[in-house]
C-alpha positions in Angstrom: -60.2 68.0 -0.4 -57.9 70.4 1.1 -54.2 70.4 0.0 -51.9 69.1 2.8 -48.8 70.9 3.8 -45.4 69.1 3.3 -45.2 69.1 7.3 -48.6 67.1 7.4 -47.4 64.6 4.6 -44.2 64.0 6.4 -46.1 63.4 9.6 -48.3 60.9 7.6 -45.1 59.1 6.2 -43.8 58.9 9.9 -47.1 57.5 11.0 -47.1 54.9 8.4 -43.6 53.7 9.1 -44.3 53.5 12.8 -46.0 50.3 12.2 -43.0 48.9 10.6 -40.6 49.0 7.6 -42.3 49.4 4.2 -41.3 49.5 0.6 -41.7 52.7 -1.3 -44.8 51.5 -3.2 -46.7 50.5 0.0 -45.5 53.6 1.8 -46.8 55.7 -0.9 -50.2 54.1 -0.8 -50.5 54.2 2.9 -49.5 57.8 3.2 -51.5 58.8 0.2 -48.7 60.3 -1.6 -48.2 59.9 -5.3 -45.2 57.3 -5.9 -43.4 59.7 -8.3 -43.4 62.4 -5.5 -42.5 60.2 -2.5 -38.7 61.0 -2.6 -39.7 64.8 -2.2 -41.0 63.9 1.4 -38.5 61.0 2.2 -35.4 63.0 1.3 -35.7 65.5 4.1 -36.8 62.8 6.6 -33.7 60.7 5.6 -31.3 63.7 5.8 -32.7 64.7 9.2 -32.0 61.1 10.6 -35.8 60.5 11.2 -36.1 57.7 8.7 -33.5 55.1 7.4 -33.3 53.6 4.0 -32.2 50.0 4.2 -31.8 46.9 1.8 -34.2 44.1 2.7 -32.9 41.2 0.4 -33.3 42.6 -3.1 -35.8 45.4 -2.2 -35.4 48.7 -0.6 -37.4 49.5 2.6 -37.8 52.6 4.9 -37.8 52.3 8.6 -38.5 55.1 11.3 -35.6 55.8 13.6 -35.7 56.2 17.3 -35.2 59.9 16.6 -38.2 59.7 14.1 -40.4 58.1 16.7 -39.7 60.9 19.0 -40.5 63.6 16.4 -43.7 61.7 15.6 -44.7 61.7 19.4 -44.1 65.6 19.2 -46.0 66.0 16.0 -48.8 63.7 17.4 -49.2 66.2 20.3 -49.2 69.4 18.4 -50.3 69.0 14.8 -54.0 68.0 15.7 -54.5 71.1 17.7 -53.3 73.1 14.7 -55.4 71.5 12.0 
């Protein structure tokens, strides 16, 4: 299996969140990222305003922002041509 770049992993995190808000455990599973390294990818996405961290009752969830959806569309058009 080939190592994925940070950009590809962030793209997969955005794709996973496009289906709706998710908690960190599910998000790590869907994006195929080790749970203990998830923050390494979410941090830059949150800082860039592409993903928002929210409280849903007593649990934490992540939601893609409108800017994140736009970035996802751009990545969907470009990355498959490069990979």
